[in-house]
N, C-alpha and C positions, 0 to 999 in steps of 0.2 A: 308530539312531540318532540319528549324528553331521547328519547332516542336516534332522530335524528340530533339535534343538538351534540349528542357522546359521540357517534358518527362521524359528526364532522368534528369534536376534537382530538377525537382518534386521529383521523388523516392529516389533520394539519400538525399533532404533536412530530407524528410518525416521518413525516417529510421536515421538519424541523430537524430533529435527530439526525436525518442522513445531508445537511446539506452539510452541521458541523463537522462534517468526515469528508469533505473532498479539498486538496492542499496535500503540502509537500510536509515529510515527516521525516527526519533523523537524529542520530545518536551522537551526532559530530558535536564536539566540544574543544576545550583548550585540552581539558585532558583528555580525552581519546580519541586522535586525529590520527591513528593507526589503523582498525577496523571500524570503517566507519558502513552502515546503511543508510540509504535515500529512498521513500516510496513518495512520487507523485500521483495522489488520486484526480482525475476529473472528471468533473461534474459529466461526462457524458458515460462514463460506467467503466472507461481505458485508464491502464496504471501503468507509469516506469519504475523500474525496480533497480537499485546499482549497491553493490556489495563490492567494498574497494578496500582490502589487508595484506600488509607485509607483500604478498608474489603475486596475489589473488584477486581478479578483478572479475567478478560474474555480474551480470546484467538481465534484464525480461522486458518484457511488456506482455499487457493480454488484455484480460477484463477480471473487473473483481464482482462482487455480493456481497451485502448486507444482511445477516439476518435478522431475527429480532431479537435476539440474544446479544445486540452490536459487536457477531461477531463478521470480522471482514475475511472474505476468502476470493485469494488472488491465482486467479489462473491464467498461467503462462503459458504463452504461445498460441494465443487466442486472438490476435491482433489484424489490425489491416495491412500489415506489412505484406509487400510483397516478397516471398524466394529469395530472389535477386537482391533487394534492400534490407532482409535477412541476414544474409552469407556476407554482404557487404560490412554491415556491422558488428556482427562477430567475428568476423578478420584484421575488424581494425580495432574491436577494445575487449575481447577477452571471451571470455566465456559465459554463450549462453544458458540461462537455467529454462528446463521445461518442467512442466509438472502442475503443484497446490502448494501454497503456503496460507498456514489460517494467522489470524491481528486480531486481538480484543482491541474492542475501541471505549476507553475508559478514561472518565476524567477527564478527555479530550488528547489524550496520549494514544498510540499505536503499542499494543504488548505481545511480541511472537507467543506462538502458545503451543506448550511442547503436546508432542499426542497422544497423551491421555487428557488435555485442555486443561493441563494448568498454566498461568501465565510465567514469562521469563521474564521476572518485575529487571532485574540486572538489564536487558535490553532493551528500556523503553526507548521509543520513538518520541520525540515530543515536536511539535509542530512547528515552523520555519515559516516566511515569509514568502519564501525563494527555496531553492534548489535547484544547483548546479550541477549534471551530468558530466563525467568524461567525455563522452561522444556530441559533445554538441559545440 
């Protein structure tokens, strides 16, 4: 009986943690409006990513996974867009990103991770109610 209760507690706790991750994250503020990153994490495991800064505009979409250490792995280029939609978006909105990016989910925020796994605290992305992307 104790094992069943423990298992149910672990399942509900792990599900609760993942529900907290869904939503829009950005580093936009009045002080930082020149170089802005936005990430929309959807409940279906897909995401939209956009970086806008000075003369750069990078975007991407794909699927994401969350591991047990609350690390969010964004896998770019693995969404359901067909090749014509992908080309149209690329031509209209800038450079598309491919590959993988890693973020730590900590205290309700996303922090980019360096290759060695350390947090980049100054690049924190804060959860917002809504993100508006340039190609919307």
